[in-house]
C-alpha positions in Angstrom: -6.2 -28.1 8.6 -3.5 -26.3 6.9 -5.9 -23.9 5.7 -7.3 -23.0 9.4 -3.8 -22.7 10.9 -2.9 -19.3 8.7 -5.7 -17.8 10.7 -4.5 -18.9 13.9 -0.9 -18.0 13.3 -2.2 -14.4 12.5 -4.2 -14.2 15.4 -1.5 -15.0 17.7 0.7 -12.7 16.1 -1.8 -9.8 16.5 -2.3 -11.0 20.4 1.5 -10.7 20.5 1.7 -6.9 19.4 -1.3 -5.6 21.1 -1.2 -3.8 24.2 -4.1 -2.5 25.8 -3.4 0.7 28.3 -5.6 1.5 31.2 -7.1 5.2 31.0 -5.5 7.0 33.4 -6.3 10.8 34.5 -3.8 13.5 34.8 -1.9 16.0 33.1 1.2 16.9 31.5 3.2 20.2 30.0 5.1 20.5 27.1 6.9 23.2 25.4 6.8 24.4 22.2 9.3 21.3 20.6 6.7 18.7 22.3 9.3 17.9 25.1 7.4 17.0 28.5 8.3 19.7 31.1 6.1 18.5 34.0 3.4 15.3 34.3 1.2 14.2 37.1 0.5 11.2 34.8 2.0 7.7 36.3 4.7 6.1 35.1 3.1 3.6 33.3 1.6 5.4 31.3 3.3 4.8 27.9 5.6 7.7 26.8 4.8 6.7 23.1 1.0 7.6 24.3 2.2 11.1 25.6 4.1 12.2 22.4 1.5 11.2 20.2 -1.0 13.4 22.2 1.1 16.1 22.5 2.1 16.2 18.6 -1.5 16.3 17.7 -2.4 19.3 20.4 0.8 21.6 19.5 0.1 20.8 15.5 -3.7 22.2 16.2 -2.8 25.2 18.0 0.4 25.9 15.2 -2.3 25.4 12.4 -4.8 27.8 13.9 -2.0 29.9 14.5 -1.4 30.2 10.5 -4.7 30.5 9.8 -4.8 33.3 12.0 -7.5 31.5 14.0 -7.7 32.8 17.8 -7.8 29.4 19.5 -6.4 29.0 23.0 -8.1 25.9 24.2 -9.4 22.8 22.8 -11.8 20.0 23.8 -11.8 16.5 22.3 -14.4 14.0 23.7 -14.2 10.0 23.2 -16.6 7.6 24.5 -14.2 6.7 27.4 -12.0 9.6 27.5 -11.7 13.7 27.2 -8.5 15.0 26.4 -8.8 19.4 27.0 -5.3 21.2 26.5 -4.8 24.8 26.9 -1.9 27.1 24.5 1.0 28.4 26.5 3.3 30.7 24.6 3.7 28.0 21.8 3.7 25.0 24.3 0.5 23.4 25.8 -1.0 22.0 29.3 -2.8 18.8 28.5 -5.5 17.2 30.8 -6.4 13.5 30.5 -9.7 12.3 32.5 -11.5 8.9 31.6 -15.3 9.3 31.6 -17.5 7.0 34.0 -19.3 3.9 31.9 
């Protein structure tokens, strides 16, 4: 019994720290530093996700500029979510759209 309790304890700890986020549609605009300027996302959408998406998009645009590649738009397509972003003078406007399953 002691051997099996190790697994159930770890599973319970994982369940407590894992939170699923409902996929939402909307857009947000960030400046060159990654600060959100405007947003149509619901207030329940986690700010951590917004920040992570914004940093990934901004770093992609900055790296393309350093490599002298003309990049003005990126589209990331996951199985259940489409993220598209357009460059705005150092910042970006980012659109989130869940896909119909």
